[in-house]
ZADO-97020 format. One record per residue: x, y, z of N, C-alpha, C in turn; residue in three letters. Coordinates in nm, 4 decimals, padded with zeros to 6 digits, m for minus. Layout:
REM residues N
((X Y Z) (X Y Z) (X Y Z) 'ALA')
...
END
This chain:
REM residues 247
((m10.7928 06.9284 15.2516) (m10.7133 06.8107 15.2779) (m10.7811 06.7174 15.3773) 'UNK')
((m10.8424 06.7741 15.4825) (m10.9140 06.6919 15.5788) (m11.0314 06.6197 15.5143) 'UNK')
((m11.1002 06.6866 15.4193) (m11.2112 06.6227 15.3492) (m11.1615 06.5064 15.2644) 'UNK')
((m11.0460 06.5241 15.2003) (m10.9887 06.4171 15.1186) (m10.9556 06.2962 15.2034) 'UNK')
((m10.8932 06.3198 15.3186) (m10.8569 06.2106 15.4079) (m10.9798 06.1403 15.4620) 'UNK')
((m11.0805 06.2152 15.5022) (m11.2020 06.1557 15.5583) (m11.2768 06.0717 15.4556) 'UNK')
((m11.2893 06.1246 15.3324) (m11.3617 06.0509 15.2290) (m11.2885 05.9225 15.1913) 'UNK')
((m11.1546 05.9257 15.1913) (m11.0771 05.8062 15.1585) (m11.0911 05.7000 15.2659) 'UNK')
((m11.0926 05.7406 15.3932) (m11.1091 05.6454 15.5029) (m11.2473 05.5811 15.4971) 'UNK')
((m11.3499 05.6612 15.4700) (m11.4859 05.6070 15.4581) (m11.4940 05.5053 15.3444) 'UNK')
((m11.4310 05.5360 15.2318) (m11.4337 05.4459 15.1171) (m11.3598 05.3168 15.1475) 'UNK')
((m11.2491 05.3253 15.2218) (m11.1754 05.2053 15.2587) (m11.2586 05.1146 15.3500) 'UNK')
((m11.3280 05.1738 15.4482) (m11.4146 05.0948 15.5350) (m11.5266 05.0275 15.4556) 'UNK')
((m11.5790 05.0986 15.3554) (m11.6833 05.0411 15.2705) (m11.6297 04.9210 15.1938) 'UNK')
((m11.5071 04.9319 15.1430) (m11.4491 04.8226 15.0663) (m11.4259 04.6998 15.1533) 'UNK')
((m11.3754 04.7211 15.2746) (m11.3505 04.6065 15.3611) (m11.4807 04.5429 15.4110) 'UNK')
((m11.5864 04.6211 15.4259) (m11.7159 04.5633 15.4600) (m11.7733 04.4873 15.3409) 'UNK')
((m11.7413 04.5355 15.2196) (m11.7859 04.4683 15.0977) (m11.7229 04.3303 15.0848) 'UNK')
((m11.6014 04.3155 15.1405) (m11.5301 04.1883 15.1274) (m11.6001 04.0734 15.1998) 'UNK')
((m11.6941 04.1030 15.2910) (m11.7619 03.9974 15.3655) (m11.8550 03.9155 15.2767) 'UNK')
((m11.9007 03.9749 15.1656) (m11.9888 03.8972 15.0774) (m11.9461 03.9025 14.9312) 'UNK')
((m11.8474 03.9806 14.8957) (m11.8001 03.9865 14.7577) (m11.6816 03.8932 14.7395) 'UNK')
((m11.6635 03.8473 14.6161) (m11.5491 03.7633 14.5834) (m11.4218 03.8474 14.5859) 'UNK')
((m11.3197 03.8007 14.6581) (m11.1964 03.8769 14.6737) (m11.0778 03.7964 14.6233) 'UNK')
((m10.9831 03.8673 14.5651) (m10.8582 03.8065 14.5217) (m10.7439 03.8907 14.5779) 'UNK')
((m10.6551 03.8255 14.6545) (m10.5422 03.8953 14.7123) (m10.4169 03.8695 14.6304) 'UNK')
((m10.3255 03.9646 14.6351) (m10.2021 03.9493 14.5606) (m10.0966 04.0465 14.6077) 'UNK')
((m09.9884 04.0527 14.5332) (m09.8804 04.1465 14.5619) (m09.8431 04.2189 14.4335) 'UNK')
((m09.8143 04.3488 14.4476) (m09.7864 04.4336 14.3314) (m09.6569 04.5109 14.3539) 'UNK')
((m09.5819 04.5297 14.2477) (m09.4597 04.6079 14.2554) (m09.4219 04.6610 14.1189) 'UNK')
((m09.3279 04.7554 14.1172) (m09.2855 04.8097 13.9892) (m09.2004 04.9339 14.0044) 'UNK')
((m09.1845 05.0048 13.8931) (m09.1028 05.1258 13.8860) (m09.1903 05.2465 13.8582) 'UNK')
((m09.1471 05.3635 13.9051) (m09.2173 05.4870 13.8722) (m09.1183 05.5905 13.8191) 'UNK')
((m09.1706 05.6833 13.7421) (m09.0923 05.7934 13.6865) (m09.1700 05.9212 13.7129) 'UNK')
((m09.1165 06.0079 13.8004) (m09.1891 06.1264 13.8454) (m09.1365 06.2525 13.7783) 'UNK')
((m09.2295 06.3404 13.7419) (m09.1947 06.4698 13.6845) (m09.2509 06.5791 13.7744) 'UNK')
((m09.1642 06.6667 13.8213) (m09.2036 06.7733 13.9125) (m09.2497 06.8954 13.8334) 'UNK')
((m09.3678 06.9474 13.8655) (m09.4213 07.0671 13.8007) (m09.4328 07.1790 13.9041) 'UNK')
((m09.3822 07.2956 13.8693) (m09.3848 07.4100 13.9597) (m09.4545 07.5260 13.8910) 'UNK')
((m09.5576 07.5781 13.9540) (m09.6272 07.6969 13.9036) (m09.6056 07.8126 14.0010) 'UNK')
((m09.5948 07.9320 13.9454) (m09.5745 08.0500 14.0287) (m09.4335 08.0643 14.0805) 'UNK')
((m09.3357 08.0015 14.0097) (m09.1982 08.0054 14.0579) (m09.1237 08.1323 14.0176) 'UNK')
((m09.1892 08.2210 13.9473) (m09.1291 08.3514 13.9183) (m09.2403 08.4557 13.9106) 'UNK')
((m09.2049 08.5799 13.9404) (m09.3060 08.6847 13.9372) (m09.2548 08.8091 14.0079) 'UNK')
((m09.3485 08.8917 14.0487) (m09.3118 09.0155 14.1169) (m09.4162 09.0451 14.2236) 'UNK')
((m09.3764 09.1287 14.3200) (m09.4655 09.1598 14.4309) (m09.4233 09.2928 14.4928) 'UNK')
((m09.5204 09.3674 14.5367) (m09.4932 09.4947 14.6044) (m09.4967 09.4743 14.7557) 'UNK')
((m09.3916 09.5172 14.8224) (m09.3835 09.5093 14.9674) (m09.3573 09.6499 15.0197) 'UNK')
((m09.4565 09.7076 15.0850) (m09.4500 09.8485 15.1267) (m09.4240 09.9343 15.0019) 'UNK')
((m09.3142 10.0066 15.0010) (m09.2824 10.0894 14.8850) (m09.1808 10.0225 14.7938) 'UNK')
((m09.1543 09.8964 14.8171) (m09.0510 09.8264 14.7408) (m09.1154 09.7367 14.6352) 'UNK')
((m09.0435 09.7164 14.5259) (m09.0890 09.6314 14.4163) (m08.9867 09.5190 14.4002) 'UNK')
((m09.0306 09.3939 14.4229) (m08.9392 09.2804 14.4239) (m08.9719 09.1866 14.3090) 'UNK')
((m08.8704 09.1498 14.2328) (m08.8826 09.0494 14.1264) (m08.8072 08.9246 14.1728) 'UNK')
((m08.8726 08.8063 14.1645) (m08.8082 08.6845 14.2115) (m08.8167 08.5740 14.1062) 'UNK')
((m08.7219 08.4813 14.1142) (m08.7174 08.3667 14.0232) (m08.6661 08.2463 14.1015) 'UNK')
((m08.7488 08.1419 14.1101) (m08.7123 08.0196 14.1822) (m08.7151 07.9051 14.0817) 'UNK')
((m08.5993 07.8647 14.0352) (m08.5891 07.7623 13.9316) (m08.5331 07.6347 13.9931) 'UNK')
((m08.6158 07.5294 13.9990) (m08.5725 07.4041 14.0601) (m08.4993 07.3124 13.9623) 'UNK')
((m08.5131 07.3369 13.8311) (m08.4460 07.2554 13.7280) (m08.4622 07.1056 13.7547) 'UNK')
((m08.5858 07.0537 13.7585) (m08.6045 06.9115 13.7911) (m08.5631 06.8197 13.6765) 'UNK')
((m08.5137 06.7017 13.7134) (m08.4781 06.5980 13.6176) (m08.5402 06.4675 13.6651) 'UNK')
((m08.6096 06.3971 13.5756) (m08.6808 06.2758 13.6126) (m08.5838 06.1645 13.6535) 'UNK')
((m08.6203 06.0916 13.7584) (m08.5435 05.9768 13.8026) (m08.6400 05.8632 13.8386) 'UNK')
((m08.5877 05.7391 13.8328) (m08.6707 05.6227 13.8626) (m08.6825 05.6002 14.0127) 'UNK')
((m08.8047 05.5655 14.0551) (m08.8298 05.5189 14.1900) (m08.8941 05.3816 14.1832) 'UNK')
((m08.9522 05.3373 14.2929) (m09.0143 05.2052 14.2932) (m09.1285 05.2020 14.3928) 'UNK')
((m09.2112 05.0977 14.3842) (m09.3214 05.0776 14.4780) (m09.3473 04.9285 14.4911) 'UNK')
((m09.3991 04.8877 14.6083) (m09.4306 04.7473 14.6313) (m09.5281 04.7366 14.7479) 'UNK')
((m09.6154 04.6355 14.7428) (m09.7090 04.6156 14.8519) (m09.8223 04.5217 14.8151) 'UNK')
((m09.9072 04.4884 14.9127) (m10.0205 04.3991 14.8879) (m10.1328 04.4710 14.8130) 'UNK')
((m10.2099 04.3919 14.7393) (m10.3237 04.4456 14.6658) (m10.4405 04.3479 14.6757) 'UNK')
((m10.5618 04.3985 14.6640) (m10.6809 04.3138 14.6702) (m10.7833 04.3639 14.5686) 'UNK')
((m10.8507 04.2682 14.5031) (m10.9550 04.2996 14.4054) (m11.0878 04.2465 14.4577) 'UNK')
((m11.1871 04.3348 14.4684) (m11.3209 04.2981 14.5133) (m11.4101 04.2816 14.3911) 'UNK')
((m11.4720 04.1637 14.3784) (m11.5650 04.1417 14.2684) (m11.6936 04.2206 14.2875) 'UNK')
((m11.7570 04.2572 14.1761) (m11.8817 04.3334 14.1773) (m11.9928 04.2508 14.1118) 'UNK')
((m12.1201 04.2837 14.1407) (m12.2304 04.2094 14.0782) (m12.2285 04.2166 13.9261) 'UNK')
((m12.1805 04.3275 13.8716) (m12.1729 04.3415 13.7265) (m12.0478 04.2703 13.6768) 'UNK')
((m12.0658 04.1791 13.5835) (m11.9531 04.1032 13.5307) (m11.8544 04.1970 13.4618) 'UNK')
((m11.7262 04.1683 13.4760) (m11.6151 04.2458 13.4193) (m11.5805 04.3695 13.5011) 'UNK')
((m11.6637 04.4056 13.5999) (m11.6342 04.5205 13.6850) (m11.5854 04.4736 13.8219) 'UNK')
((m11.4876 04.5428 13.8763) (m11.4370 04.5128 14.0100) (m11.3720 04.6387 14.0666) 'UNK')
((m11.3375 04.6334 14.1937) (m11.2701 04.7439 14.2607) (m11.1378 04.6925 14.3156) 'UNK')
((m11.0319 04.7642 14.2868) (m10.8989 04.7245 14.3328) (m10.8416 04.8311 14.4255) 'UNK')
((m10.7848 04.7877 14.5364) (m10.7148 04.8792 14.6263) (m10.5853 04.8142 14.6711) 'UNK')
((m10.4873 04.8963 14.7026) (m10.3547 04.8467 14.7392) (m10.3013 04.9282 14.8560) 'UNK')
((m10.1995 04.8737 14.9204) (m10.1273 04.9420 15.0271) (m09.9800 04.9361 14.9890) 'UNK')
((m09.9283 05.0453 14.9325) (m09.7975 05.0423 14.8674) (m09.6962 05.1303 14.9400) 'UNK')
((m09.5764 05.0751 14.9597) (m09.4622 05.1601 14.9933) (m09.4115 05.2175 14.8623) 'UNK')
((m09.4096 05.3504 14.8528) (m09.3853 05.4170 14.7254) (m09.2708 05.5170 14.7428) 'UNK')
((m09.1605 05.4943 14.6734) (m09.0479 05.5897 14.6786) (m09.0393 05.6628 14.5451) 'UNK')
((m09.0465 05.7967 14.5529) (m09.0329 05.8815 14.4351) (m08.9006 05.9562 14.4427) 'UNK')
((m08.8352 05.9707 14.3267) (m08.7041 06.0350 14.3211) (m08.7030 06.1378 14.2085) 'UNK')
((m08.6587 06.2603 14.2413) (m08.6407 06.3668 14.1425) (m08.5067 06.4336 14.1710) 'UNK')
((m08.4282 06.4583 14.0665) (m08.3011 06.5287 14.0838) (m08.3209 06.6769 14.0541) 'UNK')
((m08.2717 06.7621 14.1438) (m08.2921 06.9059 14.1326) (m08.1586 06.9798 14.1242) 'UNK')
((m08.1616 07.0946 14.0603) (m08.0492 07.1882 14.0583) (m08.1064 07.3278 14.0846) 'UNK')
((m08.1481 07.3549 14.2093) (m08.2240 07.4773 14.2376) (m08.1393 07.6035 14.2319) 'UNK')
((m08.1958 07.7083 14.1750) (m08.1326 07.8398 14.1687) (m08.2369 07.9437 14.2096) 'UNK')
((m08.2035 08.0227 14.3090) (m08.2970 08.1211 14.3632) (m08.2378 08.2605 14.3450) 'UNK')
((m08.3136 08.3489 14.2830) (m08.2675 08.4851 14.2576) (m08.3794 08.5838 14.2911) 'UNK')
((m08.3410 08.7019 14.3384) (m08.4394 08.8089 14.3518) (m08.3666 08.9430 14.3437) 'UNK')
((m08.4390 09.0454 14.3075) (m08.3821 09.1779 14.2984) (m08.4839 09.2780 14.3507) 'UNK')
((m08.4369 09.3755 14.4268) (m08.5222 09.4783 14.4850) (m08.5045 09.6085 14.4079) 'UNK')
((m08.6136 09.6790 14.3909) (m08.6061 09.8069 14.3211) (m08.5260 09.9090 14.4002) 'UNK')
((m08.5167 09.8882 14.5306) (m08.4407 09.9817 14.6150) (m08.2963 09.9371 14.6362) 'UNK')
((m08.2654 09.8156 14.5829) (m08.1324 09.7597 14.6017) (m08.0975 09.7429 14.7496) 'UNK')
((m08.2010 09.7297 14.8334) (m08.1769 09.7066 14.9749) (m08.1553 09.5588 15.0042) 'UNK')
((m08.2131 09.4736 14.9160) (m08.2055 09.3298 14.9393) (m08.0908 09.2658 14.8636) 'UNK')
((m08.0343 09.3378 14.7699) (m07.9275 09.2802 14.6909) (m07.9824 09.1973 14.5765) 'UNK')
((m07.8927 09.1484 14.4948) (m07.9335 09.0626 14.3828) (m07.8297 08.9542 14.3648) 'UNK')
((m07.8756 08.8392 14.3150) (m07.7877 08.7258 14.2934) (m07.7785 08.6997 14.1435) 'UNK')
((m07.6608 08.6657 14.0986) (m07.6417 08.6359 13.9572) (m07.6849 08.4944 13.9233) 'UNK')
((m07.6653 08.4569 13.7977) (m07.7093 08.3259 13.7518) (m07.6341 08.2118 13.8186) 'UNK')
((m07.5148 08.2400 13.8714) (m07.4336 08.1338 13.9290) (m07.4662 08.1069 14.0757) 'UNK')
((m07.5552 08.1841 14.1343) (m07.5860 08.1633 14.2754) (m07.6782 08.0433 14.2925) 'UNK')
((m07.6344 07.9461 14.3697) (m07.7135 07.8269 14.3988) (m07.7308 07.8176 14.5496) 'UNK')
((m07.8551 07.8207 14.5953) (m07.8814 07.8146 14.7390) (m07.8975 07.6684 14.7795) 'UNK')
((m07.7862 07.6047 14.8116) (m07.7862 07.4647 14.8526) (m07.6913 07.4462 14.9699) 'UNK')
((m07.7244 07.3567 15.0595) (m07.6326 07.3160 15.1641) (m07.6222 07.1645 15.1593) 'UNK')
((m07.5069 07.1139 15.1157) (m07.4885 06.9701 15.1026) (m07.4394 06.9114 15.2347) 'UNK')
((m07.4898 06.7934 15.2653) (m07.4516 06.7295 15.3899) (m07.3179 06.6560 15.3765) 'UNK')
((m07.2713 06.6345 15.2534) (m07.1447 06.5641 15.2338) (m07.0762 06.6212 15.1100) 'UNK')
((m06.9732 06.5542 15.0636) (m06.8972 06.6031 14.9495) (m06.9446 06.5421 14.8186) 'UNK')
((m07.0649 06.4869 14.8162) (m07.1197 06.4268 14.6943) (m07.2455 06.5021 14.6537) 'UNK')
((m07.2287 06.6241 14.5983) (m07.3458 06.7063 14.5677) (m07.4422 06.6426 14.4701) 'UNK')
((m07.3923 06.5657 14.3739) (m07.4821 06.5050 14.2755) (m07.5756 06.4048 14.3423) 'UNK')
((m07.5216 06.3284 14.4368) (m07.6059 06.2314 14.5071) (m07.7038 06.3022 14.5996) 'UNK')
((m07.6559 06.4063 14.6697) (m07.7409 06.4783 14.7638) (m07.8443 06.5629 14.6909) 'UNK')
((m07.8226 06.5857 14.5627) (m07.9153 06.6621 14.4801) (m08.0419 06.5833 14.4494) 'UNK')
((m08.0393 06.4513 14.4718) (m08.1561 06.3688 14.4439) (m08.2560 06.3821 14.5584) 'UNK')
((m08.3740 06.4289 14.5245) (m08.4795 06.4478 14.6227) (m08.5610 06.3191 14.6324) 'UNK')
((m08.5565 06.2534 14.7490) (m08.6242 06.1252 14.7670) (m08.7393 06.1414 14.8651) 'UNK')
((m08.8545 06.0891 14.8268) (m08.9720 06.0966 14.9127) (m09.0292 05.9567 14.9322) 'UNK')
((m09.0467 05.9166 15.0584) (m09.1079 05.7884 15.0916) (m09.2549 05.8099 15.1268) 'UNK')
((m09.3417 05.7343 15.0606) (m09.4858 05.7515 15.0752) (m09.5533 05.6196 15.1083) 'UNK')
((m09.6645 05.6275 15.1786) (m09.7593 05.5165 15.1888) (m09.8745 05.5512 15.0970) 'UNK')
((m09.8855 05.4791 14.9855) (m09.9849 05.5108 14.8828) (m10.1007 05.4123 14.8892) 'UNK')
((m10.2239 05.4674 14.8843) (m10.3451 05.3843 14.8859) (m10.4299 05.4211 14.7641) 'UNK')
((m10.4111 05.3510 14.6515) (m10.4978 05.3739 14.5352) (m10.6269 05.2934 14.5474) 'UNK')
((m10.7365 05.3521 14.5028) (m10.8659 05.2835 14.4981) (m10.9222 05.3041 14.3579) 'UNK')
((m10.9236 05.1967 14.2772) (m10.9575 05.2076 14.1358) (m11.0744 05.1173 14.0980) 'UNK')
((m11.1557 05.1657 14.0068) (m11.2603 05.0837 13.9449) (m11.1985 05.0167 13.8234) 'UNK')
((m11.2079 04.8841 13.8190) (m11.1384 04.8029 13.7194) (m11.2379 04.7407 13.6220) 'UNK')
((m11.2125 04.7596 13.4936) (m11.2907 04.6960 13.3868) (m11.1994 04.5986 13.3145) 'UNK')
((m11.2336 04.4695 13.3182) (m11.1471 04.3680 13.2588) (m11.2264 04.2806 13.1609) 'UNK')
((m11.1546 04.2255 13.0651) (m11.2157 04.1397 12.9630) (m11.1220 04.0234 12.9353) 'UNK')
((m11.1731 03.9006 12.9541) (m11.0949 03.7804 12.9247) (m11.1138 03.7433 12.7789) 'UNK')
((m11.0076 03.7472 12.7015) (m11.0149 03.7194 12.5582) (m10.9972 03.5710 12.5281) 'UNK')
((m10.9225 03.5012 12.6131) (m10.9083 03.3562 12.6026) (m10.8653 03.3042 12.7391) 'UNK')
((m10.8360 03.1774 12.7504) (m10.8050 03.1185 12.8806) (m10.6768 03.1738 12.9419) 'UNK')
((m10.5878 03.2220 12.8585) (m10.4573 03.2647 12.9108) (m10.4286 03.4128 12.8886) 'UNK')
((m10.5239 03.4877 12.8339) (m10.4946 03.6280 12.8025) (m10.6196 03.7139 12.8200) 'UNK')
((m10.5998 03.8313 12.8809) (m10.7077 03.9279 12.8975) (m10.6514 04.0685 12.9004) 'UNK')
((m10.7405 04.1659 12.8994) (m10.7003 04.3064 12.9053) (m10.7806 04.3761 13.0151) 'UNK')
((m10.7305 04.4906 13.0612) (m10.8039 04.5672 13.1618) (m10.7694 04.7148 13.1507) 'UNK')
((m10.8583 04.7963 13.2059) (m10.8327 04.9385 13.2235) (m10.8974 04.9805 13.3554) 'UNK')
((m10.8470 05.0883 13.4143) (m10.9008 05.1309 13.5429) (m10.8809 05.2802 13.5619) 'UNK')
((m10.9665 05.3385 13.6445) (m10.9531 05.4788 13.6854) (m10.9863 05.4853 13.8338) 'UNK')
((m10.9311 05.5843 13.9012) (m10.9622 05.5955 14.0431) (m10.8858 05.7066 14.1119) 'UNK')
((m10.8930 05.7000 14.2431) (m10.8361 05.8030 14.3309) (m10.7238 05.7417 14.4129) 'UNK')
((m10.6249 05.8242 14.4477) (m10.5140 05.7768 14.5304) (m10.4834 05.8796 14.6376) 'UNK')
((m10.4527 05.8306 14.7562) (m10.4106 05.9182 14.8647) (m10.2728 05.8735 14.9111) 'UNK')
((m10.1811 05.9698 14.9293) (m10.0432 05.9418 14.9680) (m10.0133 06.0072 15.1027) 'UNK')
((m09.9498 05.9304 15.1917) (m09.9074 05.9806 15.3216) (m09.7550 05.9884 15.3238) 'UNK')
((m09.7021 06.1043 15.3594) (m09.5573 06.1206 15.3670) (m09.5028 06.0466 15.4890) 'UNK')
((m09.4019 05.9608 15.4674) (m09.3468 05.8795 15.5759) (m09.2165 05.9346 15.6319) 'UNK')
((m09.1517 06.0235 15.5592) (m09.0216 06.0731 15.6027) (m09.0311 06.2109 15.6654) 'UNK')
((m08.9166 06.2789 15.6681) (m08.9112 06.4129 15.7226) (m08.9850 06.5106 15.6323) 'UNK')
((m09.0329 06.6195 15.6918) (m09.1064 06.7189 15.6134) (m09.0132 06.7991 15.5239) 'UNK')
((m08.8940 06.8340 15.5750) (m08.8041 06.9185 15.4978) (m08.7341 06.8395 15.3884) 'UNK')
((m08.7024 06.9075 15.2789) (m08.6304 06.8463 15.1690) (m08.4846 06.8269 15.2104) 'UNK')
((m08.4281 06.7115 15.1777) (m08.2909 06.6841 15.2168) (m08.1926 06.7718 15.1378) 'UNK')
((m08.1097 06.8493 15.2124) (m08.0048 06.9285 15.1502) (m08.0498 07.0554 15.0820) 'UNK')
((m08.1806 07.0826 15.0779) (m08.2318 07.1980 15.0032) (m08.3220 07.2786 15.0941) 'UNK')
((m08.2880 07.4042 15.1160) (m08.3685 07.4893 15.2030) (m08.4876 07.5481 15.1276) 'UNK')
((m08.5892 07.5852 15.2037) (m08.6988 07.6629 15.1468) (m08.8274 07.5874 15.1222) 'UNK')
((m08.8237 07.4517 15.1247) (m08.9425 07.3738 15.0906) (m08.9632 07.2617 15.1914) 'UNK')
((m09.0870 07.2150 15.2029) (m09.1167 07.0986 15.2842) (m09.2354 07.0242 15.2250) 'UNK')
((m09.2396 06.8920 15.2502) (m09.3454 06.8067 15.1960) (m09.4780 06.8296 15.2676) 'UNK')
((m09.5877 06.8126 15.1939) (m09.7193 06.8060 15.2566) (m09.7364 06.6685 15.3212) 'UNK')
((m09.8130 06.6619 15.4287) (m09.8330 06.5347 15.4985) (m09.9194 06.4383 15.4184) 'UNK')
((m10.0241 06.4907 15.3531) (m10.1179 06.4078 15.2774) (m10.1399 06.4710 15.1403) 'UNK')
((m10.1360 06.3882 15.0364) (m10.1524 06.4371 14.8990) (m10.2596 06.3539 14.8298) 'UNK')
((m10.3446 06.4205 14.7517) (m10.4503 06.3556 14.6758) (m10.4149 06.3546 14.5273) 'UNK')
((m10.4490 06.2442 14.4579) (m10.4194 06.2337 14.3153) (m10.5198 06.1412 14.2474) 'UNK')
((m10.5147 06.1360 14.1136) (m10.6008 06.0474 14.0354) (m10.5142 05.9541 13.9515) 'UNK')
((m10.5699 05.8349 13.9223) (m10.4999 05.7327 13.8449) (m10.5778 05.6962 13.7192) 'UNK')
((m10.5057 05.6575 13.6144) (m10.5636 05.5954 13.4953) (m10.4662 05.4878 13.4491) 'UNK')
((m10.5171 05.3643 13.4288) (m10.4288 05.2508 13.3988) (m10.4816 05.1678 13.2833) 'UNK')
((m10.3902 05.1017 13.2143) (m10.4222 04.9995 13.1139) (m10.3232 04.8858 13.1323) 'UNK')
((m10.3642 04.7637 13.0922) (m10.2723 04.6520 13.1056) (m10.3276 04.5232 13.0511) 'UNK')
((m10.2507 04.4175 13.0707) (m10.2891 04.2843 13.0234) (m10.2897 04.1882 13.1419) 'UNK')
((m10.3682 04.0794 13.1285) (m10.3780 03.9744 13.2296) (m10.3323 03.8446 13.1654) 'UNK')
((m10.2332 03.7794 13.2261) (m10.1778 03.6559 13.1727) (m10.2115 03.5393 13.2649) 'UNK')
((m10.2566 03.4319 13.2073) (m10.2931 03.3076 13.2776) (m10.3756 03.3342 13.4031) 'UNK')
((m10.4596 03.4360 13.3984) (m10.5566 03.4714 13.5025) (m10.4953 03.5152 13.6358) 'UNK')
((m10.3656 03.5188 13.6462) (m10.3022 03.5518 13.7743) (m10.2041 03.6681 13.7663) 'UNK')
((m10.1479 03.6939 13.6500) (m10.0421 03.7951 13.6372) (m10.0964 03.9176 13.5653) 'UNK')
((m10.0819 04.0344 13.6275) (m10.1213 04.1618 13.5664) (m09.9969 04.2449 13.5369) 'UNK')
((m09.9863 04.2895 13.4127) (m09.8776 04.3788 13.3720) (m09.9418 04.5061 13.3191) 'UNK')
((m09.9098 04.6211 13.3807) (m09.9813 04.7431 13.3440) (m09.8973 04.8687 13.3520) 'UNK')
((m09.9548 04.9753 13.2982) (m09.8952 05.1085 13.3033) (m09.9994 05.2051 13.3587) 'UNK')
((m09.9570 05.2930 13.4488) (m10.0477 05.3858 13.5172) (m09.9951 05.5279 13.5045) 'UNK')
((m10.0874 05.6204 13.4803) (m10.0545 05.7631 13.4856) (m10.1199 05.8208 13.6099) 'UNK')
((m10.0392 05.8818 13.6961) (m10.0863 05.9393 13.8216) (m10.0646 06.0904 13.8180) 'UNK')
((m10.1701 06.1667 13.8470) (m10.1636 06.3130 13.8412) (m10.2072 06.3723 13.9748) 'UNK')
((m10.1252 06.4596 14.0314) (m10.1565 06.5218 14.1604) (m10.2747 06.6170 14.1478) 'UNK')
((m10.3638 06.6116 14.2458) (m10.4724 06.7079 14.2558) (m10.4388 06.8193 14.3543) 'UNK')
((m10.3585 06.7878 14.4545) (m10.3202 06.8868 14.5547) (m10.1686 06.9052 14.5523) 'UNK')
((m10.1217 07.0104 14.6185) (m09.9778 07.0378 14.6243) (m09.9064 06.9267 14.7004) 'UNK')
((m09.7891 06.8866 14.6505) (m09.7098 06.7857 14.7213) (m09.6114 06.8503 14.8173) 'UNK')
((m09.5827 06.9795 14.7969) (m09.4867 07.0495 14.8824) (m09.5238 07.1961 14.8883) 'UNK')
((m09.4678 07.2640 14.9872) (m09.4958 07.4066 15.0055) (m09.3692 07.4758 15.0542) 'UNK')
((m09.3671 07.6081 15.0425) (m09.2541 07.6854 15.0942) (m09.2643 07.6918 15.2466) 'UNK')
((m09.1485 07.7053 15.3124) (m09.1472 07.7173 15.4578) (m09.0771 07.8460 15.4996) 'UNK')
((m09.0468 07.8559 15.6284) (m08.9894 07.9801 15.6797) (m08.8522 08.0096 15.6211) 'UNK')
((m08.7780 07.9052 15.5816) (m08.6470 07.9280 15.5209) (m08.6600 08.0083 15.3918) 'UNK')
((m08.7623 07.9769 15.3123) (m08.7847 08.0515 15.1886) (m08.8257 08.1950 15.2187) 'UNK')
((m08.9077 08.2127 15.3202) (m08.9525 08.3474 15.3561) (m08.8364 08.4332 15.4058) 'UNK')
((m08.7360 08.3685 15.4676) (m08.6185 08.4429 15.5106) (m08.5291 08.4801 15.3929) 'UNK')
((m08.5308 08.3955 15.2876) (m08.4499 08.4250 15.1695) (m08.5138 08.5333 15.0838) 'UNK')
((m08.6434 08.5195 15.0598) (m08.7154 08.6161 14.9765) (m08.8279 08.6742 15.0613) 'UNK')
((m08.8185 08.7992 15.1031) (m08.9142 08.8568 15.1995) (m09.0496 08.8918 15.1390) 'UNK')
((m09.1112 08.7948 15.0739) (m09.2471 08.8119 15.0238) (m09.3254 08.6867 15.0592) 'UNK')
((m09.4564 08.6980 15.0668) (m09.5417 08.5855 15.1025) (m09.5754 08.5051 14.9768) 'UNK')
((m09.5175 08.3831 14.9666) (m09.5356 08.3003 14.8472) (m09.6253 08.1796 14.8737) 'UNK')
((m09.6907 08.1753 14.9910) (m09.7693 08.0572 15.0286) (m09.8719 08.0196 14.9231) 'UNK')
((m09.9433 08.1190 14.8712) (m10.0519 08.0914 14.7776) (m10.0092 08.1035 14.6320) 'UNK')
((m09.8830 08.1369 14.6079) (m09.8377 08.1603 14.4715) (m09.7637 08.0417 14.4117) 'UNK')
((m09.6843 07.9728 14.4919) (m09.6059 07.8604 14.4406) (m09.6823 07.7303 14.4618) 'UNK')
((m09.7048 07.6580 14.3530) (m09.7758 07.5302 14.3576) (m09.6852 07.4235 14.2969) 'UNK')
((m09.6495 07.3235 14.3789) (m09.5607 07.2153 14.3358) (m09.6403 07.0857 14.3298) 'UNK')
((m09.6454 07.0247 14.2122) (m09.7182 06.8998 14.1926) (m09.6303 06.8020 14.1151) 'UNK')
((m09.6712 06.6747 14.1139) (m09.5985 06.5745 14.0360) (m09.6933 06.5001 13.9437) 'UNK')
((m09.6426 06.4659 13.8267) (m09.7056 06.3704 13.7372) (m09.6153 06.2481 13.7325) 'UNK')
((m09.6731 06.1295 13.7513) (m09.5927 06.0083 13.7648) (m09.6427 05.8994 13.6709) 'UNK')
((m09.5491 05.8358 13.6006) (m09.5786 05.7163 13.5218) (m09.5318 05.5956 13.6024) 'UNK')
((m09.6210 05.4961 13.6170) (m09.5909 05.3775 13.6964) (m09.6055 05.2533 13.6098) 'UNK')
((m09.5066 05.1658 13.6167) (m09.5074 05.0404 13.5408) (m09.5043 04.9260 13.6409) 'UNK')
((m09.6100 04.8440 13.6397) (m09.6295 04.7479 13.7489) (m09.6465 04.6055 13.6985) 'UNK')
((m09.6140 04.5132 13.7898) (m09.6426 04.3704 13.7738) (m09.7085 04.3226 13.9019) 'UNK')
((m09.8215 04.2538 13.8902) (m09.8926 04.2028 14.0073) (m09.9213 04.0548 13.9880) 'UNK')
((m09.9113 03.9806 14.0992) (m09.9502 03.8397 14.0963) (m10.0665 03.8220 14.1925) 'UNK')
((m10.1815 03.7740 14.1391) (m10.3011 03.7514 14.2189) (m10.3129 03.6046 14.2549) 'UNK')
((m10.3322 03.5775 14.3831) (m10.3392 03.4376 14.4297) (m10.4772 03.3772 14.4045) 'UNK')
END
């Protein structure tokens, strides 16, 4: 994670130094995102001393819409049609969860929970609203952009690149015990879109996490007495639909 953060900072400094002699276009970008939560290692078994424990952690994620907005800048490159785009985006992702945690011990010392057991603590009397997991991020995508002007008022583009996200809110998940957000997350982007009247970009982006976005904490370890740090991997895949105006 430290290497990811360091390399991204170095690349950002390079881009801003490039702006001293490269053609730059500033603008503002915003849009909607749709996030899908992926969990690996959420069920399995483990031996603890002479005990055999089977566990199942089902988050039951449901996709919900979020949004993002912020300034963007495009740096021109010596090669025609190639440029580099970076943005500074406030990015809110939303996923609705219905978590169910179960485990059973071979010695029956730990007890077992049935299918109806839901480990949740709601802060109010609106469980459906509190069930929505909201994450506020500062997102910095850095993409290589290939664009082609087809006529005076219409063009197309595609881009690929890297994105780094900084968590802006609390580490713990709201209303749900056992998990907490990572401070910094690395991901990759792939985008396609159209350019209208040389100033308006309308595009779609697929964003895929490279590192875990969340991890188990001590609350989970108290619920299930096994070490799950290296077993549970939580990532997100996000579709982003954007509109940008370049000045």
